[in-house]
C-alpha positions in Angstrom: -68.5 -68.5 22.0 -71.5 -71.0 20.5 -70.9 -68.8 17.0 -67.5 -69.6 17.4 -67.8 -72.5 17.4 -70.3 -72.8 14.1 -67.5 -71.5 12.5 -64.6 -73.5 13.6 -66.4 -76.3 12.7 -68.0 -75.7 9.5 -65.0 -74.1 8.2 -61.2 -75.5 8.0 -60.3 -73.4 10.6 -57.0 -74.6 13.5 -59.8 -74.8 16.3 -57.9 -76.4 18.8 -55.9 -72.7 18.7 -58.5 -71.1 19.1 -59.4 -72.3 22.1 -56.5 -72.6 23.7 -56.6 -69.3 24.5 -59.9 -68.8 26.1 -60.4 -69.6 30.1 -61.6 -72.9 31.2 -64.7 -71.0 32.6 -65.4 -69.5 28.9 -65.0 -73.5 27.7 -67.3 -74.7 30.3 -70.2 -72.6 28.3 -69.6 -74.3 25.1 -69.3 -77.8 26.7 -72.3 -79.6 25.9 -71.6 -78.5 22.0 -68.5 -79.7 22.2 -69.1 -82.6 23.2 -72.0 -82.9 20.3 -69.3 -82.8 18.0 -67.3 -85.7 19.4 -68.4 -87.5 16.2 -67.8 -84.4 13.6 -67.2 -85.6 10.2 -64.0 -84.2 9.9 -60.7 -86.0 11.5 -58.9 -82.5 13.0 -62.7 -81.2 14.2 -62.6 -84.9 16.2 -59.2 -84.4 17.7 -59.5 -81.0 18.5 -62.9 -81.5 20.4 -61.6 -84.4 22.3 -58.0 -82.3 22.8 -60.1 -79.3 24.0 -62.6 -81.2 26.7 -59.6 -83.8 27.7 -58.4 -80.4 29.0 -61.5 -79.2 30.5 -62.2 -82.8 31.9 -58.4 -82.4 34.1 -59.9 -79.1 35.2 -63.2 -79.1 36.1 -64.7 -82.7 35.6 -67.4 -81.6 37.5 -68.7 -79.2 34.7 -68.0 -82.1 32.5 -69.8 -85.0 34.2 -73.9 -84.3 33.8 -73.3 -82.9 29.9 -71.5 -86.2 29.2 -74.2 -88.6 31.0 -76.8 -86.9 29.0 -75.0 -87.0 25.4 -73.8 -91.1 25.8 -77.9 -91.4 26.1 -78.6 -89.6 23.4 -76.0 -91.2 21.4 -75.6 -94.6 22.1 -73.0 -95.5 19.1 -70.7 -93.1 19.3 -68.0 -94.4 19.5 -65.2 -92.1 19.8 -68.0 -90.2 22.9 -67.6 -94.1 24.3 -64.2 -94.5 24.1 -64.0 -90.8 26.2 -67.0 -91.6 28.9 -64.9 -94.8 29.6 -61.6 -92.8 30.2 -63.4 -90.7 32.5 -65.2 -93.5 34.0 -61.9 -95.0 34.7 -60.1 -92.0 36.1 -62.7 -90.8 38.0 -65.0 -93.8 38.7 -66.3 -92.3 42.5 -67.3 -88.7 40.7 -69.0 -90.7 38.4 -70.9 -92.8 40.3 -72.2 -90.2 42.0 -73.2 -88.7 39.2 -75.2 -91.2 38.0 -77.0 -91.8 40.8 -78.3 -87.8 40.7 -79.1 -88.0 37.3 -81.1 -91.3 37.8 -82.5 -90.1 40.8 -83.8 -86.7 38.5 -85.0 -88.9 35.9 -87.1 -91.0 37.9 -88.8 -88.1 40.0 -89.4 -86.2 36.7 -91.3 -89.1 35.4 -93.3 -89.4 38.7 -95.1 -86.3 37.7 
């Protein structure tokens, strides 16, 4: 799947149609890679990635929370990613709050060692 993403992102391919055929469990495996392409240079890729990740979020929001929090920390200037994150925060405020608490706790523990 990782290689499929690479091919789709680097060649003029309609990735949405390819990923529509995959199960959400398969897409979960490449969620981090998809999140990293929210600011792809090609608009059609950005739109497709947003669509794919949004569909996954509706079905399996828990699988996206930690990767989403992480990618937002390492790409804080990404407007597309921030817009998506804000949408998720508005839709699932309790889950996002819990994920932030766990994430911050794990980060602080790792810094203590």
